[in-house]
C-alpha positions in Angstrom: 89.6 -52.1 -7.4 90.1 -49.4 -4.7 87.7 -47.9 -2.2 88.2 -44.3 -1.1 86.7 -43.2 2.3 86.9 -39.9 4.3 88.6 -40.2 7.6 86.7 -37.4 9.3 85.6 -39.3 12.3 89.1 -40.6 12.9 90.5 -37.1 12.6 87.9 -35.7 15.0 88.7 -38.4 17.6 92.4 -37.8 17.2 91.9 -34.0 17.8 89.3 -34.5 20.5 86.6 -32.6 18.6 82.9 -33.1 18.3 80.7 -32.3 15.3 79.7 -28.9 16.6 83.4 -27.9 17.0 84.2 -29.4 13.6 81.3 -27.3 12.1 82.6 -24.1 13.8 86.3 -24.7 12.8 85.5 -25.5 9.2 82.8 -22.9 8.7 80.3 -25.5 7.6 76.7 -25.6 8.6 76.1 -28.0 11.5 74.0 -30.4 9.3 76.6 -30.4 6.6 79.4 -31.2 9.1 77.3 -33.9 10.7 76.4 -35.5 7.3 80.1 -35.5 6.3 81.2 -36.9 9.7 78.7 -39.7 9.4 79.6 -40.4 5.8 76.2 -39.5 4.5 77.6 -37.5 1.6 78.6 -39.2 -1.6 80.1 -36.1 -3.1 82.0 -33.1 -1.6 83.0 -30.1 -3.5 86.5 -28.7 -3.6 85.4 -25.6 -1.6 84.1 -27.8 1.1 87.2 -30.0 1.1 89.3 -26.8 1.4 87.2 -25.6 4.4 87.6 -29.0 6.1 91.4 -29.1 5.5 91.8 -25.5 6.8 89.5 -26.0 9.8 91.1 -29.3 10.9 94.7 -28.3 9.8 95.1 -31.4 7.7 96.2 -32.0 4.1 93.8 -33.5 1.5 95.9 -36.7 1.6 95.2 -37.0 5.4 91.5 -36.8 4.8 91.2 -40.0 2.8 91.8 -43.7 3.4 92.3 -45.8 0.3 91.9 -49.5 0.5 91.9 -52.3 -2.1 88.7 -54.4 -2.3 
């Protein structure tokens, strides 16, 4: 079995960004950006993923961490 997790916090730390800057760069509402950064969202639409990738200059593959459990 595998577990898929978003690496948003890791990416934000690597880039020296806070949630407000993440929100601004991705074009997401602050609350949405904060929820995503804190892994409080179970589902994220493709439009949102595209905004995140464009805002953080990462590929979809870089956004996810896949581990075996």
